[in-house]
N, CA, C and O of each residue as an XYZ file, in Angstrom:
828
protein
N       3.483    -26.095     -6.997
C       5.183    -26.181     -6.736
C       5.093    -25.823     -5.195
O       4.818    -24.685     -4.815
N       5.368    -26.979     -4.253
C       5.392    -26.689     -2.885
C       6.725    -25.636     -2.386
O       7.739    -25.290     -2.991
N       6.285    -25.360     -1.196
C       7.386    -24.417     -0.610
C       8.532    -25.046     -0.411
O       9.583    -24.416     -0.530
N       8.532    -26.371     -0.079
C       9.650    -27.030      0.043
C      10.699    -27.482     -1.018
O      11.880    -27.784     -0.843
N       9.864    -27.446     -2.317
C      10.770    -27.788     -3.676
C      11.281    -26.638     -3.920
O      12.432    -26.625     -4.356
N      10.600    -25.414     -3.717
C      11.522    -23.941     -4.168
C      12.498    -23.279     -3.123
O      13.407    -22.473     -3.327
N      12.028    -23.881     -1.868
C      13.251    -23.119     -0.873
C      14.240    -23.415     -0.802
O      14.509    -24.612     -0.899
N      15.237    -22.461     -0.598
C      16.671    -22.832     -0.908
C      16.964    -22.412      0.600
O      16.373    -21.537      1.232
N      18.147    -23.338      1.098
C      18.314    -23.480      2.347
C      19.884    -23.388      2.633
O      20.632    -23.759      1.728
N      20.357    -22.987      3.658
C      21.726    -22.916      3.847
C      22.084    -24.159      4.161
O      21.413    -24.956      4.817
N      23.521    -24.394      3.528
C      24.266    -25.948      3.900
C      25.312    -25.619      3.537
O      25.596    -24.776      2.686
N      26.342    -26.624      4.503
C      27.782    -26.728      4.240
C      28.356    -28.034      3.890
O      27.873    -28.992      4.495
N      29.284    -28.271      3.041
C      29.788    -29.583      2.687
C      29.934    -30.284      3.925
O      30.587    -29.860      4.878
N      29.214    -31.533      3.885
C      29.596    -32.598      5.035
C      30.981    -32.706      5.187
O      31.487    -32.716      6.310
N      31.795    -32.806      3.926
C      33.309    -32.810      4.041
C      33.796    -31.913      4.801
O      34.611    -32.300      5.638
N      33.509    -30.699      4.756
C      33.753    -29.387      5.517
C      33.877    -29.479      7.070
O      34.822    -29.236      7.820
N      32.467    -29.960      7.322
C      32.146    -30.636      8.880
C      33.111    -31.358      9.468
O      33.604    -31.191     10.584
N      33.394    -32.297      8.528
C      34.300    -33.612      9.130
C      35.635    -33.020      9.232
O      36.309    -33.459     10.164
N      36.247    -32.005      8.393
C      37.491    -31.348      8.284
C      37.680    -30.567      9.789
O      38.799    -30.453     10.290
N      36.537    -30.079     10.401
C      36.802    -29.353     11.432
C      36.530    -30.368     12.681
O      36.632    -29.851     13.794
N      36.276    -31.414     12.638
C      36.245    -32.402     13.688
C      35.108    -33.033     13.877
O      34.398    -32.679     14.818
N      34.697    -34.106     13.014
C      33.447    -34.927     13.177
C      33.397    -35.512     14.390
O      34.350    -35.932     15.044
N      32.122    -35.525     14.698
C      31.630    -36.062     15.876
C      30.326    -36.581     15.876
O      29.525    -36.122     15.062
N      29.960    -37.522     16.706
C      28.420    -38.087     16.858
C      28.052    -37.816     18.221
O      28.708    -38.244     19.171
N      26.800    -36.966     18.359
C      26.102    -36.612     19.399
C      26.083    -35.326     19.882
O      25.340    -34.577     19.247
N      26.798    -34.732     21.012
C      26.758    -33.548     21.134
C      28.438    -32.900     20.965
O      29.492    -33.475     21.236
N      28.264    -31.775     20.524
C      30.001    -31.247     20.822
C      29.857    -29.852     21.558
O      29.154    -28.975     21.057
N      30.434    -29.683     22.583
C      30.414    -28.519     23.479
C      31.468    -27.429     22.831
O      32.416    -26.956     23.458
N      31.188    -27.165     21.682
C      32.420    -26.245     21.187
C      31.482    -25.252     19.840
O      31.522    -25.500     18.635
N      30.788    -24.256     20.435
C      29.949    -23.454     19.545
C      30.696    -22.624     18.888
O      30.169    -21.850     18.088
N      31.921    -22.626     19.079
C      33.126    -21.892     18.325
C      33.176    -22.536     16.879
O      33.582    -21.917     15.895
N      32.714    -23.866     16.852
C      32.705    -24.463     15.506
C      31.807    -23.674     14.505
O      32.103    -23.572     13.314
N      30.787    -23.169     15.013
C      29.713    -22.407     14.211
C      30.405    -21.443     13.206
O      30.220    -21.502     11.991
N      31.061    -20.724     13.707
C      31.754    -19.265     13.220
C      32.625    -20.008     11.893
O      32.669    -19.468     10.788
N      33.192    -21.113     12.145
C      33.989    -21.838     10.953
C      33.033    -22.107      9.821
O      33.107    -21.721      8.655
N      32.113    -22.856     10.414
C      31.045    -23.677      9.192
C      30.490    -22.415      8.649
O      30.197    -22.583      7.466
N      30.264    -21.351      9.016
C      29.468    -20.218      8.656
C      30.445    -19.347      7.604
O      29.934    -18.409      6.993
N      31.572    -19.609      7.447
C      32.597    -18.723      6.493
C      31.998    -18.947      5.259
O      31.617    -20.035      4.827
N      31.918    -17.594      4.577
C      30.924    -17.819      3.331
C      31.865    -18.530      2.061
O      31.396    -18.846      0.968
N      32.922    -18.654      2.367
C      33.775    -19.487      0.972
C      33.129    -21.094      1.367
O      33.384    -21.912      0.483
N      32.415    -21.598      2.438
C      32.045    -22.918      2.257
C      30.606    -23.167      2.557
O      30.155    -24.303      2.705
N      29.892    -22.071      2.644
C      28.139    -21.983      2.528
C      27.684    -21.646      1.170
O      28.176    -20.841      0.380
N      26.630    -22.428      1.039
C      25.568    -22.097     -0.329
C      24.051    -22.373      0.221
O      23.654    -22.851      1.283
N      23.453    -21.943     -0.782
C      22.110    -22.106     -0.689
C      21.518    -23.080     -1.748
O      21.381    -22.728     -2.919
N      21.207    -24.192     -1.344
C      20.628    -25.094     -2.505
C      19.288    -25.762     -2.001
O      18.990    -25.970     -0.825
N      18.472    -26.084     -3.222
C      17.254    -26.481     -3.109
C      17.065    -27.366     -1.970
O      17.875    -28.291     -1.912
N      16.033    -27.292     -0.887
C      15.728    -27.918      0.099
C      15.213    -29.270     -0.384
O      15.353    -30.183      0.430
N      14.627    -29.585     -1.587
C      14.100    -30.685     -1.901
C      15.344    -31.632     -2.120
O      15.439    -32.817     -1.803
N      16.131    -30.947     -2.645
C      17.610    -31.690     -3.119
C      18.171    -32.534     -2.076
O      18.352    -33.750     -2.008
N      18.441    -31.393     -1.137
C      19.481    -31.684      0.059
C      18.894    -32.624      1.114
O      19.601    -33.217      1.928
N      17.423    -32.738      1.048
C      16.747    -33.736      1.880
C      17.244    -35.026      2.285
O      17.259    -35.664      3.338
N      17.728    -35.237      0.861
C      17.944    -36.714      0.676
C      19.649    -36.926      0.188
O      20.147    -37.918     -0.344
N      20.256    -35.747      0.540
C      21.792    -35.705     -0.064
C      22.853    -35.680      1.167
O      23.236    -34.567      1.526
N      23.326    -36.764      1.801
C      24.030    -36.587      3.057
C      25.384    -35.897      2.601
O      26.141    -35.678      3.547
N      25.819    -35.534      1.441
C      27.155    -34.810      1.371
C      26.988    -33.285      1.608
O      27.917    -32.496      1.434
N      26.040    -33.004      1.920
C      25.664    -31.882      2.440
C      24.928    -31.521      3.765
O      23.791    -31.992      3.790
N      25.304    -30.754      4.961
C      24.698    -30.686      5.979
C      23.757    -29.104      6.102
O      24.240    -27.972      6.073
N      22.571    -29.419      6.217
C      21.651    -28.291      6.622
C      21.777    -27.632      8.110
O      21.504    -28.267      9.129
N      22.175    -26.431      8.106
C      22.306    -26.049      9.294
C      21.083    -25.297     10.244
O      20.726    -24.142     10.014
N      20.585    -26.010     11.182
C      19.666    -25.669     11.815
C      19.563    -25.089     13.302
O      19.736    -25.902     14.210
N      19.330    -23.918     13.593
C      19.212    -23.442     14.881
C      18.276    -24.253     15.648
O      17.128    -24.518     15.291
N      18.882    -24.655     16.802
C      17.844    -25.643     17.497
C      17.690    -24.825     18.995
O      18.575    -24.941     19.843
N      16.759    -24.182     19.176
C      16.594    -23.244     20.739
C      15.979    -23.854     21.633
O      14.854    -24.317     21.442
N      16.653    -23.957     22.812
C      15.973    -24.456     24.337
C      15.596    -23.320     24.914
O      16.075    -22.249     24.542
N      14.560    -23.412     26.038
C      14.094    -22.276     26.573
C      14.109    -23.147     28.262
O      13.578    -24.186     28.655
N      14.933    -22.185     28.880
C      15.120    -22.696     30.346
C      14.431    -21.913     31.168
O      14.456    -20.722     30.858
N      13.790    -22.212     32.170
C      13.242    -21.060     33.234
C      13.572    -21.941     34.433
O      13.321    -23.145     34.382
N      14.169    -21.342     35.598
C      14.632    -21.759     36.753
C      13.853    -21.235     37.977
O      14.148    -20.097     38.343
N      12.834    -21.948     38.709
C      12.280    -21.620     39.524
C      12.751    -20.964     40.839
O      13.900    -21.244     41.179
N      12.029    -20.120     41.643
C      12.567    -19.873     43.169
C      13.360    -20.694     43.757
O      14.406    -20.317     44.284
N      12.870    -22.209     43.738
C      13.634    -23.052     44.419
C      14.659    -23.656     43.762
O      15.096    -24.667     44.313
N      15.172    -23.321     42.728
C      16.369    -23.800     41.904
C      16.222    -25.106     40.867
O      17.057    -25.874     40.388
N      14.639    -24.986     40.737
C      14.318    -26.219     39.885
C      14.501    -25.796     38.182
O      13.992    -24.727     37.843
N      14.905    -26.263     37.584
C      14.943    -26.106     35.911
C      13.879    -26.783     35.283
O      13.617    -27.983     35.361
N      13.156    -25.701     34.509
C      12.186    -26.456     33.704
C      12.478    -26.101     32.098
O      13.037    -25.075     31.709
N      12.017    -27.091     31.321
C      12.228    -26.547     29.852
C      10.949    -26.562     29.240
O       9.935    -27.155     29.607
N      11.179    -25.644     28.007
C       9.897    -25.657     27.185
C       9.831    -26.958     26.436
O      10.906    -27.336     25.969
N       8.745    -27.743     26.224
C       8.508    -28.806     25.415
C       7.056    -28.978     24.770
O       6.019    -28.450     25.171
N       7.189    -29.693     23.864
C       5.907    -29.771     23.122
C       5.785    -30.876     22.303
O       6.806    -31.562     22.345
N       4.737    -31.407     21.412
C       4.879    -32.481     20.357
C       4.660    -31.866     19.115
O       3.985    -30.846     18.977
N       5.260    -32.514     18.147
C       5.353    -31.887     16.638
C       3.890    -32.574     16.101
O       3.615    -33.765     16.242
N       3.106    -31.669     15.522
C       1.859    -32.177     14.727
C       2.499    -32.686     13.350
O       3.589    -32.681     12.779
N       1.040    -33.176     13.126
C       1.601    -33.776     11.366
C       1.549    -32.770     10.468
O       1.546    -33.210      9.318
N       1.503    -31.511     10.540
C       1.577    -30.461      9.374
C       2.973    -30.027      9.431
O       3.175    -29.146      8.595
N       3.985    -30.321     10.102
C       5.265    -29.770     10.205
C       5.892    -30.288      9.161
O       5.519    -31.374      8.719
N       6.846    -29.667      8.646
C       7.672    -29.823      7.477
C       8.049    -31.287      7.290
O       7.698    -31.995      6.346
N       8.911    -31.687      8.454
C       9.846    -32.861      8.379
C       8.780    -33.878      8.951
O       8.300    -33.848     10.085
N       8.481    -34.852      7.870
C       7.423    -35.917      8.279
C       8.165    -36.983      9.131
O       7.551    -37.740      9.884
N       9.620    -37.011      8.966
C       9.861    -38.142      9.732
C      10.138    -37.831     11.438
O      10.762    -38.514     12.250
N       9.413    -36.524     11.620
C       9.590    -36.436     12.867
C       8.381    -36.135     13.650
O       8.475    -35.761     14.819
N       7.142    -36.296     12.998
C       5.901    -36.297     13.346
C       5.730    -37.203     14.508
O       6.263    -38.306     14.627
N       4.705    -36.464     15.596
C       4.379    -37.140     16.988
C       5.376    -37.332     17.800
O       5.175    -38.041     18.786
N       6.545    -36.811     17.602
C       7.655    -37.023     18.561
C       7.678    -35.525     19.630
O       7.595    -34.337     19.318
N       7.798    -36.061     20.709
C       8.126    -34.802     21.569
C       9.458    -33.934     21.208
O      10.294    -34.429     20.453
N       9.618    -32.816     21.680
C      10.660    -32.065     21.314
C      10.701    -31.080     22.378
O       9.709    -30.572     22.900
N      12.391    -30.748     22.780
C      12.315    -29.292     23.410
C      13.007    -28.297     22.720
O      13.254    -27.212     23.248
N      13.434    -28.657     21.264
C      13.676    -27.685     20.510
C      12.891    -26.766     19.311
O      12.224    -27.248     18.395
N      13.128    -25.388     19.538
C      12.489    -24.727     18.411
C      13.580    -24.147     17.305
O      14.696    -23.728     17.613
N      13.152    -24.191     16.225
C      14.204    -23.665     14.981
C      13.787    -24.327     13.775
O      12.822    -25.091     13.790
N      14.463    -24.082     12.703
C      14.313    -24.439     11.204
C      15.503    -24.224     10.640
O      16.597    -24.090     11.186
N      15.085    -24.189      8.988
C      16.298    -23.826      8.295
C      16.504    -22.272      8.168
O      15.629    -21.455      8.455
N      17.655    -21.983      7.745
C      18.145    -21.047      7.218
C      17.895    -20.748      5.708
O      18.451    -21.399      4.824
N      17.116    -19.834      5.488
C      16.549    -19.574      3.924
C      17.249    -18.519      3.365
O      17.674    -17.646      4.122
N      17.487    -18.427      1.901
C      18.216    -17.736      1.169
C      17.487    -16.273      1.355
O      18.233    -15.316      1.146
N      16.377    -16.026      1.654
C      15.738    -15.009      1.799
C      16.128    -14.242      3.140
O      15.892    -13.042      3.281
N      16.681    -14.948      4.017
C      17.167    -14.427      5.304
C      18.652    -13.708      4.951
O      19.106    -12.937      5.797
N      19.394    -13.943      3.745
C      20.424    -13.177      3.534
C      20.393    -11.667      2.887
O      19.519    -11.471      2.043
N      20.984    -10.944      3.106
C      20.795     -9.524      2.550
C      21.906     -8.658      2.960
O      22.698     -9.172      3.750
N      22.134     -7.426      2.580
C      23.250     -6.486      2.599
C      23.192     -6.190      4.091
O      22.202     -5.782      4.699
N      24.612     -6.501      4.684
C      24.501     -6.002      6.069
C      23.836     -7.004      7.325
O      23.609     -6.750      8.508
N      23.647     -8.179      6.560
C      22.606     -9.019      7.558
C      23.438    -10.304      7.576
O      24.131    -10.842      6.713
N      23.131    -10.635      8.898
C      23.715    -11.938      9.110
C      22.659    -13.235      8.965
O      21.888    -13.504      9.886
N      22.694    -13.929      7.856
C      21.786    -14.656      7.617
C      21.331    -15.747      8.555
O      20.156    -16.097      8.665
N      22.290    -16.228      9.186
C      21.933    -16.921     10.305
C      21.216    -16.723     11.470
O      20.369    -17.524     11.866
N      21.544    -15.578     12.109
C      21.007    -14.833     13.212
C      19.319    -14.497     12.483
O      18.322    -14.781     13.148
N      19.217    -14.010     11.376
C      18.162    -13.732     10.824
C      17.052    -14.597     10.535
O      15.834    -14.426     10.496
N      17.874    -15.645     10.328
C      16.900    -16.818     10.074
C      16.510    -17.684     11.149
O      15.624    -18.527     11.013
N      17.270    -17.466     12.418
C      16.934    -18.053     13.691
C      15.803    -17.391     14.152
O      14.765    -17.999     14.411
N      15.980    -15.698     14.323
C      14.969    -14.894     14.682
C      13.788    -15.035     13.974
O      12.748    -14.893     14.618
N      13.710    -15.303     12.694
C      12.440    -15.562     11.924
C      11.716    -16.767     12.266
O      10.503    -16.816     12.470
N      12.680    -17.917     12.327
C      12.077    -19.006     12.644
C      11.413    -19.176     14.397
O      10.651    -20.099     14.686
N      11.780    -18.321     15.228
C      11.289    -18.024     16.506
C       9.968    -17.746     16.157
O       8.967    -18.460     16.228
N      10.143    -16.391     15.697
C       9.103    -15.534     15.555
C       7.886    -15.912     14.647
O       6.865    -15.225     14.607
N       8.082    -17.123     13.878
C       7.075    -17.994     13.277
C       6.157    -18.922     14.153
O       4.954    -19.157     14.042
N       6.960    -19.318     14.936
C       6.789    -20.550     15.893
C       6.314    -20.412     17.199
O       5.547    -21.208     17.740
N       6.794    -19.351     17.726
C       6.377    -19.147     19.130
C       6.419    -17.610     19.608
O       7.124    -16.798     19.008
N       5.701    -17.280     20.617
C       5.782    -16.358     21.403
C       6.663    -16.084     22.880
O       6.433    -16.617     23.965
N       7.525    -15.281     22.620
C       8.475    -15.436     24.011
C       8.110    -13.804     24.660
O       8.291    -12.666     24.226
N       7.513    -14.369     25.909
C       6.902    -13.021     26.599
C       7.613    -12.850     27.923
O       6.953    -12.539     28.915
N       8.922    -13.035     27.998
C       9.728    -12.886     28.883
C      11.256    -12.426     28.484
O      11.890    -12.865     27.524
N      11.655    -11.555     29.327
C      13.050    -11.219     29.274
C      14.285    -12.420     29.041
O      14.243    -13.426     29.750
N      14.968    -12.319     28.401
C      15.809    -13.494     28.491
C      17.434    -13.134     28.065
O      17.690    -12.063     27.516
N      18.318    -13.966     28.320
C      19.645    -14.120     27.766
C      19.994    -15.403     26.973
O      19.793    -16.480     27.533
N      20.495    -15.383     25.733
C      20.685    -16.307     24.955
C      22.220    -16.768     24.844
O      23.102    -15.910     24.822
N      22.514    -18.097     24.777
C      24.030    -18.224     24.209
C      24.007    -19.520     23.255
O      23.308    -20.512     23.465
N      24.634    -19.398     22.483
C      25.272    -20.681     21.697
C      26.095    -21.553     22.352
O      27.278    -21.320     22.600
N      25.429    -22.679     22.677
C      26.432    -23.656     23.763
C      27.053    -24.919     23.056
O      27.962    -25.578     23.563
N      26.416    -25.221     21.712
C      27.200    -26.435     21.152
C      26.529    -26.758     20.107
O      25.564    -26.114     19.697
N      27.041    -27.917     19.516
C      26.157    -28.595     18.277
C      25.949    -29.967     18.352
O      26.593    -30.726     19.076
N      24.843    -30.354     17.432
C      24.293    -31.917     17.621
C      24.457    -32.251     16.124
O      23.948    -31.655     15.174
N      25.299    -33.365     16.107
C      24.955    -34.299     14.990
C      24.686    -35.737     15.200
O      25.062    -36.349     16.199
N      23.974    -36.288     14.153
C      23.594    -37.562     14.845
C      23.464    -38.296     13.280
O      22.516    -38.054     12.532
N      24.378    -39.057     12.994
C      24.210    -39.850     11.699
C      23.739    -40.882     11.682
O      23.850    -41.571     10.668
N      23.113    -41.302     12.702
C      22.579    -42.801     13.021
C      21.128    -42.637     12.430
O      20.535    -43.715     12.376
N      20.363    -41.484     11.943
C      19.126    -41.432     11.435
C      19.205    -40.978     10.050
O      20.340    -40.639      9.712
N      18.466    -40.901      9.328
C      18.388    -40.363      8.153
C      17.939    -38.793      8.013
O      18.184    -38.201      6.962
N      17.341    -38.199      8.990
C      17.002    -36.888      9.306
C      18.428    -36.313      9.795
O      18.961    -35.269      9.419
N      18.803    -37.044     10.521
C      20.290    -36.678     11.114
C      21.479    -36.365     10.129
O      22.199    -35.371     10.219
N      21.581    -37.332      9.198
C      22.606    -37.283      8.271
C      22.595    -36.123      7.161
O      23.446    -36.152      6.271
N      21.625    -35.090      7.210
C      21.376    -34.350      6.369
C      21.219    -32.936      7.110
O      21.107    -31.926      6.415
N      21.209    -32.856      8.362
C      21.146    -32.022      9.266
C      22.335    -31.756     10.131
O      23.145    -32.658     10.347
N      22.502    -30.365     10.717
C      23.247    -30.255     11.888
C      22.797    -29.258     12.570
O      22.604    -28.128     12.121
N      22.573    -29.691     13.890
C      21.659    -28.609     14.826
C      22.864    -27.625     15.326
O      24.055    -27.931     15.298
N      22.400    -26.550     15.728
C      23.269    -25.573     16.644
C      22.404    -25.335     17.673
O      21.276    -24.930     17.388
N      22.692    -25.497     18.747
C      22.227    -25.504     19.928
C      22.152    -24.014     20.582
O      23.212    -23.404     20.718
N      20.998    -23.447     20.967
C      21.015    -22.021     21.333
C      20.089    -22.375     22.651
O      18.968    -22.881     22.607
N      20.951    -21.922     24.049
C      19.821    -21.919     25.345
C      19.558    -20.571     25.647
O      20.411    -19.685     25.591
N      18.129    -20.377     26.035
C      17.581    -19.064     26.124
C      17.362    -19.459     27.622
O      16.772    -20.506     27.887
N      17.823    -18.648     28.585
C      17.467    -18.584     30.126
C      16.369    -17.413     30.482
O      16.754    -16.243     30.475
N      15.032    -17.719     30.787
C      14.059    -16.735     30.994
C      13.781    -16.637     32.006
O      13.778    -17.579     32.799
N      13.338    -14.996     32.389
C      13.203    -14.803     33.645
C      11.720    -15.412     34.306
O      11.463    -15.693     35.476
N      10.836    -15.501     33.041
C       9.679    -16.199     33.644
C       9.165    -17.338     32.550
O       9.518    -17.290     31.372
N       8.302    -18.351     33.070
C       8.122    -19.296     32.000
C       6.872    -18.914     30.861
O       5.853    -19.542     30.572
N       7.312    -17.848     30.444
C       6.208    -17.021     29.261
C       6.713    -17.537     27.846
O       7.461    -16.777     27.230
N       6.411    -18.627     27.330
C       6.760    -19.128     25.787
C       5.433    -19.571     25.658
O       4.862    -20.153     26.579
N       4.769    -19.272     24.293
C       3.508    -19.806     23.772
C       3.703    -20.135     22.337
O       4.495    -19.544     21.602
N       2.806    -21.273     21.930
C       3.193    -21.694     20.452
C       2.151    -20.791     19.796
O       1.098    -20.404     20.301
N       2.698    -20.489     18.416
C       1.942    -19.442     17.489
C       1.532    -20.461     16.599
O       0.410    -20.303     16.117
N       2.163    -21.467     16.262
C       1.609    -22.673     14.943
C       1.030    -23.663     15.888
O       1.454    -24.095     16.960
N      -0.214    -23.947     15.107
C      -0.878    -25.197     15.688
C      -0.273    -26.452     15.589
O      -0.770    -27.447     16.117
N       0.841    -26.478     14.901
C       1.498    -27.776     14.659
C       2.481    -27.895     16.016
O       3.052    -28.973     16.178
N       2.682    -26.889     16.934
C       3.320    -26.954     18.058
C       2.018    -27.486     19.187
O       1.277    -26.635     19.678
N       1.868    -28.815     19.486
C       0.882    -28.933     20.143
C       1.499    -29.593     21.701
O       2.485    -30.286     21.954
N       0.293    -28.951     22.652
C       0.592    -29.591     23.972
C       1.974    -28.696     24.489
O       2.837    -29.192     25.213
N       2.007    -27.451     24.035
C       3.333    -26.879     24.541
C       3.120    -26.422     26.039
O       2.066    -25.925     26.435
N       4.224    -26.642     26.824
C       4.310    -26.281     28.273
C       5.671    -26.371     28.897
O       6.452    -27.137     28.334
N       6.084    -25.749     29.924
C       7.422    -25.960     30.679
C       7.178    -27.371     31.475
O       6.064    -27.793     31.787
N       8.174    -27.892     31.692
C       8.297    -29.117     32.337
C       9.733    -29.193     33.299
O      10.818    -28.739     32.936
N       9.548    -29.669     34.211
C      10.853    -29.774     35.077
C      11.616    -30.719     34.153
O      11.142    -31.570     33.401
N      12.862    -30.406     34.355
C      13.753    -31.038     33.425
C      13.999    -32.425     34.008
O      14.684    -33.175     33.313
N      13.532    -32.904     35.222
C      13.611    -34.235     35.691
C      12.872    -35.060     34.999
O      13.299    -36.163     34.658
N      11.255    -34.480     34.602
C      10.186    -35.039     34.339
C      10.495    -35.314     33.006
O      10.216    -36.427     32.559
N      11.104    -34.352     32.202
C      11.397    -34.748     30.831
C      12.536    -36.036     30.372
O      12.560    -36.800     29.407
N      13.469    -35.849     31.605
C      14.237    -36.876     31.559
C      13.651    -38.098     31.786
O      13.934    -39.046     31.053
N      12.918    -38.208     32.643
C      12.000    -39.533     32.926
C      11.129    -40.011     31.969
O      10.532    -41.040     32.286
N      10.890    -39.530     30.854
C      10.307    -39.779     29.523
C      10.872    -39.454     28.135
O      10.374    -39.094     27.068
N      12.274    -39.759     28.631
C      12.844    -39.069     27.151
C      13.227    -39.703     26.101
O      14.035    -39.339     25.247
N      12.375    -41.080     26.211
C      12.458    -42.060     25.019
C      11.277    -41.627     24.171
O      11.126    -42.119     23.053
N      10.328    -40.614     24.717
C       9.359    -40.400     23.777
C       9.605    -38.870     23.100
O       8.732    -38.109     22.683
N      11.113    -38.654     23.121
C      11.407    -37.233     22.702
C      12.299    -37.591     21.363
O      13.039    -38.574     21.386
N      12.198    -36.740     20.175
C      13.031    -36.985     19.178
C      14.442    -36.898     19.414
O      14.840    -36.207     20.352
N      15.506    -37.713     18.442
C      16.860    -37.732     18.595
C      17.468    -36.797     19.462
O      17.953    -37.016     20.572
N      17.373    -35.454     18.680
C      18.258    -34.216     18.856
C      18.019    -33.840     20.341
O      18.943    -33.618     21.124
N      16.504    -33.779     20.715
C      16.277    -33.470     22.175
C      16.778    -34.541     22.994
O      17.189    -34.145     24.085
N      16.879    -35.937     22.771
C      17.422    -36.699     23.722
C      18.900    -36.313     23.893
O      19.407    -36.062     24.986
N      19.601    -36.285     22.617
C      21.197    -35.820     22.906
C      21.257    -34.450     23.578
O      21.848    -34.372     24.656
N      20.704    -33.372     23.044
C      20.719    -32.000     23.898
C      20.539    -32.120     25.603
O      21.300    -31.603     26.421
N      19.492    -32.830     25.867
C      19.153    -32.860     27.331
C      19.948    -33.688     27.819
O      20.151    -33.438     29.007
N      20.616    -34.759     27.366
C      21.439    -35.786     28.097
C      23.100    -34.808     28.222
O      23.853    -34.879     29.193
N      23.281    -34.163     27.283
C      24.434    -33.350     27.160
C      24.399    -32.065     28.149
O      25.424    -31.710     28.731
N      23.210    -31.413     28.301
C      23.276    -30.243     28.973
C      22.799    -30.090     30.363
O      23.058    -29.109     31.059
N      22.027    -31.194     30.769
C      21.518    -31.304     31.857
C      21.747    -32.912     32.488
O      20.876    -33.743     32.748
N      23.108    -33.017     32.620
C      23.286    -34.594     32.868
C      23.285    -34.978     34.008
O      23.270    -36.185     34.245
N      23.306    -33.833     35.224
C      22.891    -33.863     36.267
C      21.452    -34.474     36.582
O      21.321    -35.105     37.631
N      20.683    -34.362     35.971
C      19.164    -34.898     36.165
C      19.013    -36.326     35.552
O      18.039    -37.033     35.810
N      20.025    -36.710     34.727
C      20.160    -38.039     34.226
C      20.514    -39.067     34.681
O      20.653    -40.081     33.996
N      20.790    -38.988     36.273
C      21.426    -40.095     36.724
C      20.695    -41.187     36.881
O      21.217    -42.225     37.288
């Protein structure tokens, strides 16, 4: 039995998301997360089942890493997804987001499963070797794709003092920081969530 078949992941009913204010693309309302995470609305369900069930949204922390150099040029950490990553529908796409599912194993007494899950995913995928500040800046919803219909992205922006992020997983390929303007110039090569997030958060580079 594969890990995906047995994994229980955090979901909210799509109906609950719609009742809070459905949107397509980016919403700069991070306060929605608190409403989505209320215990009476969340549950843990088989990842295998919910991957094909648009009546639930899997909550996914989607973490972006920004470094601004002495000249004021903003850089983002970016990489290419390898073929061994869990979501086959995203293979070979470039991405600026690190993160993954919140699992039932992230829950526990006096623990915030969402934060625990985010930190676990980061620790599994990358090494951050720089002081940083982090804030939740909004949400991504993309009902235009099969992947997007069953996931809801929660965007966290990490501002780093130095461009020191390294891949820990072999499936995070060709990882390095690039000026945002260079990413914008190549945006079609990136997965949809990255396109949505970059356009929303770095609009000044998208002229």
